[in-house]
N, C-alpha and C positions, 0 to 999 in steps of 0.2 A: 504494500499500499504505499510505503514512503516513496518507492520509486516513479509511482504515477505522480505524486506531488512535485517531486524533483523535476520530472519531464515538463510539467505544466510551467513551473518556475523558468526552465530553460527556454521554452517556446515563446514565452511572453517576454517582449523586449522593454516593458515598461510603459509608462504612459506618454507616448511621444506626440507632439503636435503635429497637426496636418492643417494644410490650407489648400484653397481653390483658388486659382488664378489663371491670367491669361499670359502665353508665352510671347514676349517682346523681342527676344533676340535669340539667335542660335548661332551668332558668329564664331563661338569657341567650340573647340572639338570636345565632345562628349559633355558639354555643359550648356544649359539653357537659363536664360533670365526670365523670372516669372514675376509680373506685376499683380499683387493682391490688393484689391480694394476693400475698404471697410468704411462702413457710415457711422459718424459719431455726431452726437447731438451736442450743440454748443451750450455751455452751462448756464448762460445769462438769457440769450435770445432764443433758445430751443430751436435753432435752424440746423437742418441737417447738413453736415461737412463730411465731404468725401475725402478720405485720406488713402495714399497709395504707397506701398512700400515694395521695393524689389528685392526678390531673392535669387540667388544663383543655386541651381539644382544639377544634380548629375544625372545626364542622361546617357547610359552606357552604350546604347545602339544607335545613338542620333536619329531618334524615330520622328521627334517633334519638329514641327515648322511653326514659323510666326502665325499666330492668331488661335492657335490650338488652346483649348480649356483643358487644364491639368490638374491632378491632385498631386502634392508633394507632401513628404514626411520628413520630419527633423530626423538627423542622424550624426554620427561623429563627425568631426571636421576632417573633410576630404582634402582641402587644401586651404589657402589663407583665408578666402572668403566663401567658400563652399561648404554649407552646413545642412543641405537639403538633398533629398532624393526622389526622383520621379516614381510615383506608385503607379498611375494610370493615366490615360489620355481619356477624358471624359467625352469630347467634342473635337473632331477635326474642323480646320478652318475650311471655309467655303471658298 
């Protein structure tokens, strides 16, 4: 029974963050730049503010193109700026 518990712990990689965003660049080899938008409300005026952050993600097969909607997951540092990995391509660019 203890082996089952150990196996579950090994399979589970912890609580890693996931983001969904738009691919804005594929200029680098095996790397994509993903822009993730979030909507935040202004504290005083209650106006919706759109904030965009760019993440560099590892794309091992170079399968993504600019305009694709993708899901990325947090991972160990792969390079100086790359800390995310491509999980899936949700929608291809038209």
